[in-house]
N, C-alpha and C positions, 0 to 999 in steps of 0.2 A: 193474814192471821190464822186463817183454818188451817193452813197446811202447816205453819210451825207449831200450832196447839197441839194438833193431831200427833204430828211426828215427834214432838216431844213427849207425849205421854206413852207412845211406843216405846220410845228409847229408854222411858223409864221403867217401862215394864220388861225390858229386856235387863235392865241393870239388874232390877229384883230378881230374875233368873239366875243371872251369875251369882249372886251372893249366897245361892244355896250351895250345900255340900253334896246332896242327893235330889235327883230328879228323875221322872219316868216320862218317856215319849210314848204316844201310839200313834201308828202309823197305817193309814188305809186308804182305798181307792173309792170314791163314790160314783161308781157306775155299774153297769152290769156286764153279763159275758158276751150278748150280743154285739154290744158296744166294742168290745174289746177284739171281736172276731172281725168286726166291719173296718176297724183301724189296721188290723194285720192284712186284711184282703188288699187293703189300698196300697200296701208296699209291694205288692205282687210277688208273694213267696213264691220259690220253684214248688213244683208238685212234689207233695209229701212234706213240705218243710211247713206248711200251715201250724197255725196256733192250735193245739189239739183242744177241744171241748172242755177236757177235764183241766186243763191249764188255765183256760179262760175262766171257768167257774172257780178256781182256786184264787186267781190273782182278784178278780171282783168281790171276792167274800173275805179274802185274807186280813188280818190284823197283825201288824208286827208291834211289839211292845218292847222297848227298851229301857232300863234302869242303870243309872251310873251313881256311884257314890264315891267321894274323895275326902281326903282328910283336910284340904282346904277348901275355901269358896271356889266354885267352877272356874269363875275368870280368873284367879290365881292357879290355877292346879296344872301340872305339866303332866306328862304320862306317868311317869313315877308316882303321881301323889293318888293315882286311883286304886281304891282300895276293894272295889267289887263292882262287877258287871254282870247283867243279865238280859238275855235276849229269848222271846218267846214268839214263835209264829204259829198261829191259831185260825179256824175257822169257826162256823156255827157249829161245825161237828165235832168240834174237840181239838185239841193241841196235836200240832205235827210235829215241830221240833222246838226244843228249850235247852238252854245251856247258859250254866252261871261262871262268871271267873272269880273265884276267893283266893287269895294269896297267889301260892304256886300251882294251884289245881284247878281245872277245868271240867266241870260237871255237865253230862249230856245224857239227854233222852229223848227219844223219837218213836213217831207211829211209824214203822217200817212198812207195813201193810198198806196204810192211806197214802205215804208217800210213792209206793209203787204202783197204785192206782193212779195217781196225779202223772207220774213221769210216762206211763204207760209200757212200762218194762218190769220183767222179773226180779225180783229183789232177794238177796240172801235169805236164807233159812236157818234158824240154829239147827237143825238135823244135819246141815251141809258142814257144820264145825266139828273138829276132832274133841274128844270128850275133855282134853286138858284146857279146852278154850272157854272156861267158865264165865269169864266176865263178859267176851263178846257174846255168847248166849243170852247171858243178862241184856245186853245192849240191844239186840234184835227181838227180845221180849217185851222191850219198851219200858225197861228198869233203868234206874240211874246207874252211869258208870262215872268215874273219873280218872284223869289222866294227869300224870305230874309232869308239867311244862317244861321244868328244869329237866328232867331226865329226857325228855323228847328232844330238847334242845341240844342236850349234849348228845345223844345218839345221831340227830341228824347231821351235826358238825362231824362227828367221827365217822359217819359215811361217805362224807365228801371231802375231807381233809387229808393232809399227810400226817402219818402216826405223830403223836406227841403235840400235833397242833392245838391251840387254844381256839375255843370259838368266839368269833367276832361279837360285839356287843350288838344287842339290838339296837337298829336305828329309832331314835324317839323324836317327838316335837316338843321344845319346851316351852314353859308357860310364855314368857317372852314373844316367841313367834307366834304362838295361837293368838296372843292380845293383839299383835301387828296385824293377823288377818283378819281378825273381829274389826279393827279400827278401818281396815281396808275398806270390809264390806260395808260399814256404816256410812263411810265417806262417799262410795258410791251409791249407796240409797238415797241418800240426802240429796245429792247432786241428781239423780234419774227418776227417781220415784214421786208420785204425785199422791199425797196422803188426804183424805178426806174422813170426816166424822160421820159416820152412818147412823147416829143415834142410838137409843137404848133400846134393848129387848130382852123381856124375861129377867131383869134386873141386871143385866151386862151391857157394857158399852162396845159398840162396834165400831171399828175404823178399817177403811178399806185403803190399800195401797196398789196403785196402776203403775204399771212401765211397761215399755217395748222390749221384749224379751231378748233379742238378739243383741240389742244396745246395751243393756242391764249387764250381761253374763261377758259380754267383750269388756266391757269399762271394768268389770271388777277384775278380770284376770289381768287384764293392762294395770292394775294397781297393786297385785300381789306379785308380778312378774319381779320385781328387785329382791322378792324374798325367796325365789326359786332354790338358791345353794343352799337354804337353810330347811328345805324341806327333805323328807326321807327318799332314800336311792328309788328309782322308778316310778316317782311323782312326777312324769312330765306336764309340762306346761303348755296348754291349746295356745294358739296364736288366733289372729282375727281370721285368716284364712279358713281355720277348722270352723269356726263358726258362720262362714258365708253363707251357706243354705239355711242356715238355720231360721224359721220365719221369725219377722219382726212386727207382728202384731202384739197387741197391748194385753198384758196378762194382769189379772186382778186376783189380789188378795185379802180376804176379810180375815181381819183380827179381833178377837173375843177377848173382852177385859173384864174380871170381876174383882172389885174392889183394889182396882189399878193393876192386879196381876194378869199375865196373859195365861190363858187357859185353852184358847184352840186357835188353830189356825186353818182357813180353808182357801185353797188356791184353785182357781177355776182353770182348767187347761183347755177346754173344749175349742177356744180359738187357734190353739198350738197345732189341733189336729189337720186344720186346713180341710176338714172333709164335713160337707153340709149334712152327711147322715148322722154324725156324732153331736148329740145334743147335749147329753150328761156326762162330764169327765173333770172330775175332781180330785185332788188329794187334801185329805184331812189327816191334821196333825192336832192331837190333843195332849195336852200337859198336866201333870199332877205331880205331888210330894210324893218322892221316890222313897219306897221301903228299902231298908238296907237288904240287899241281896244275902241269903244265908246258905250254907253248904247243906245240900239235902243228908239226910241221915240214912244209913245203910248203902250207900254207894260203893258198887264193886270196883276195885283200884285194875286199872289195864296196864300191863307193861308192854314195853316195845314190843318183845319177843312175840307176844301174845297178839298184838296189832298186826305185826309184820307177816306173821305165819298164819295165824287164824282167819284174817280178814281176806288173804288171798286164797285161801280155801273156800271160803263162804263165796266168794266172786267166783269161782271156777264153778263151783255147784249151780249157783243161780245163771250161769251160762249154759248149764246143761253139759260140762264138761267134769269128767272125772276119772278115775283110775279105770274104769269099765269103759270110757269112751261117751259119746254124746247119750243123753238121755233119751229114752225112747220117744217121748213128747215133742213135737216139732213146733216151738213158738213162733218158727218163720209163717207159715199158713195162716196161724191165728190172727198174727199180726196185720197180715195182708187183710 
């Protein structure tokens, strides 16, 4: 009875999410840089391929927030129904990358210097660009820029197609197929997952769901295999053999419900690490009512000629190669 009651409450919470037309998700890891370095070392990386300290710090503290908005309830929406989307990657020190999709335009801004520190490599500078590359200069300065996606699609099609050829339509996942995927996931969860009520805390109800990892993912892909032909090209379906080496230890997720609505999911991944030194490794997902993404004011539009020409010049400058040959500063010795 407890299994049925807890599972029903969780199913109803997900149904409420599906009735929303806009929603936000925030993803983050509950761990530290030392743990991520330990996980990396347990895979025996080749010398020089170890996880950099800067990347471990970023991953342990990064938060990824995604917002989607549709004309219809989310559980009835196909790809063409979505009218706005926003994604932001940030840390305690500030935002690294943010982009928004509004209509036919994609808006982007980023902290180029911070990204350069994370990847441990020189990044393009606005000084490396020709004077006419005003939009890319703004992009490298951390300002909002926008790209006409229709124009980008046309240019990409023209570059790779015969003269006069029409661009092929982008593959989409229709609403019916999305519902079938969701139904397959629900059936797998109902069959393989053990639900338990974990009581109330701070005015919220907690429900735990526990399942063996390899069994769960294998059964799920077996359920959706008949839908493989409906998926976009390139979405290859893994087989049971692909999961043979995956750990089958039990993974537990804690779901937080406020007034019957799902507000947070915490998945404990420590057992999957199969490493005694890994004590704390979790994935946290927080849900909230989505604010409709808006187009940033004053964004500079980039045209394709500017992107193709200016960005190439910037990258050559960042690599220390220009008309006069390599720059005097040798980055190779510094990196060593």
